C-alpha positions in Angstrom: 14.1 143.8 -189.5 14.9 147.4 -188.7 18.0 149.2 -189.7 19.4 152.0 -187.5 22.3 154.3 -188.4 23.5 155.9 -185.1 25.9 158.7 -185.7 27.7 161.2 -183.6 27.0 164.7 -184.8 24.3 166.4 -186.8 24.3 166.9 -190.6 23.6 170.6 -191.2 21.0 171.6 -193.8 22.5 171.5 -197.3 23.6 169.0 -200.0 25.1 166.4 -197.6 21.9 166.2 -195.5 19.8 166.1 -198.7 21.9 163.3 -200.2 21.9 161.3 -196.9 18.1 161.6 -196.7 17.6 160.6 -200.3 19.5 157.3 -199.7 17.8 156.7 -196.4 14.4 157.2 -198.0 15.2 155.0 -201.0 16.4 152.3 -198.7 13.3 152.5 -196.5 11.0 152.4 -199.5 12.8 149.5 -201.3 13.4 147.7 -198.0 9.7 146.9 -197.4 10.0 144.4 -200.3 13.0 142.8 -198.5 11.4 142.6 -195.0 13.1 145.8 -193.8 10.5 147.6 -191.6 12.4 150.9 -191.2 15.6 152.6 -192.0 16.2 155.2 -189.3 19.1 157.7 -188.6 19.6 158.7 -185.0 21.9 161.6 -184.5 23.8 161.7 -181.2 24.9 165.0 -179.8 28.7 165.5 -179.7 30.1 165.6 -176.2 31.4 168.9 -174.9 33.9 167.2 -172.6 37.4 168.8 -172.7 39.2 165.5 -172.5 39.1 163.2 -175.6 38.8 160.0 -173.6 35.8 161.5 -171.7 34.2 162.6 -175.0 34.6 159.1 -176.5 33.1 157.5 -173.4 30.1 159.9 -173.2 29.4 159.5 -177.0 29.7 155.7 -176.8 27.3 155.6 -173.8 24.8 157.6 -175.8 25.2 155.3 -178.8 24.8 152.2 -176.7 21.5 153.6 -175.4 20.0 153.9 -178.9 21.0 150.4 -180.2 17.8 148.3 -180.3 17.7 145.2 -178.0 19.3 142.1 -179.6 20.4 144.1 -182.7 23.5 143.1 -184.7 25.9 146.0 -184.1 28.2 147.1 -186.9 30.8 149.8 -186.3 32.5 151.9 -188.9 36.2 151.8 -188.1 39.2 152.6 -190.2 40.8 149.3 -189.0 37.7 147.4 -189.9 37.2 145.0 -192.7 36.9 146.3 -196.3 34.0 144.4 -197.8 32.5 144.4 -201.2 28.9 145.6 -201.8 27.9 142.0 -202.5 29.5 140.8 -199.2 27.7 143.7 -197.4 24.4 142.6 -198.9 25.2 139.0 -197.9 25.7 140.1 -194.3 22.4 141.9 -194.3 20.8 138.8 -195.8 22.4 136.7 -193.1 21.0 138.8 -190.2 17.6 138.9 -191.9 17.7 135.0 -192.2 18.6 134.7 -188.6 15.6 136.9 -187.7 17.7 139.6 -186.1 15.2 142.3 -185.0 17.6 145.0 -186.1 21.0 145.9 -187.4 22.6 149.0 -185.9 25.4 150.8 -187.8 27.5 152.9 -185.5 29.4 156.0 -186.7 31.5 157.3 -183.9 32.8 160.8 -183.3 36.2 162.3 -184.0 37.7 160.5 -181.0 36.4 157.1 -182.0 34.4 154.6 -179.9 35.0 153.2 -176.4 36.4 149.7 -176.3 33.2 148.4 -174.6 31.1 149.5 -177.6 33.6 148.0 -180.0 33.5 144.6 -178.1 29.7 144.5 -178.5 29.9 144.8 -182.3 29.3 141.9 -184.6 31.4 143.5 -187.4 33.7 146.4 -188.0 33.8 147.7 -191.5 36.0 150.3 -193.2 35.6 152.3 -196.4 39.2 151.8 -197.4 42.4 153.2 -195.9 41.6 156.8 -196.6 40.3 159.1 -193.9 36.7 160.3 -194.7 34.8 163.2 -193.1 32.0 161.8 -190.9 29.4 163.5 -193.2 30.6 161.6 -196.2 31.1 158.3 -194.3 27.4 158.5 -193.3 26.3 159.2 -196.9 28.5 156.3 -198.2 27.0 154.0 -195.5 23.4 154.9 -196.4 24.2 154.4 -200.1 25.7 150.9 -199.3 22.6 150.0 -197.3 20.4 151.1 -200.2 22.5 149.2 -202.7 22.4 146.0 -200.5 18.7 146.2 -200.2 18.2 146.5 -204.0 20.4 143.5 -204.4 18.3 141.6 -201.9 15.2 142.5 -203.8 16.6 141.0 -207.0 17.6 144.2 -208.7 20.4 143.4 -211.1 23.8 144.4 -209.8 26.2 145.6 -212.5 29.2 143.9 -211.0 27.8 140.3 -211.3 
């Protein structure tokens, strides 16, 4: 199974990019033991459209084009479900058990995601009710992916 994080915007060089890459690399390295073939981040260019609806549509189309065929799609959405790390790992385990070829995590732009992309998602998750900058949301997502993979490989989880 392949994991794809598709995100609108590019992390600039600096500590945020370094931390995101550290978690991506850890997840990819540990993931081989758990049947994860790759953990990839695909950055989607922000739309330059003047209208917010048009920006949302253009970015959502670009996101839809990078989601692997037959992938389970998960969107990050402030109205989504707040799940524990163990439940997050359980969802990954479920998709892996179902032989899903990929799981795509989708981080939209400032204007959100088009309804058509939301409808295609298997799950919407939130990192609580607070508003997070997209850079931090991406880092938090990559950390949770890494944490879930370590749990799937039998690493002890301190909350159990």
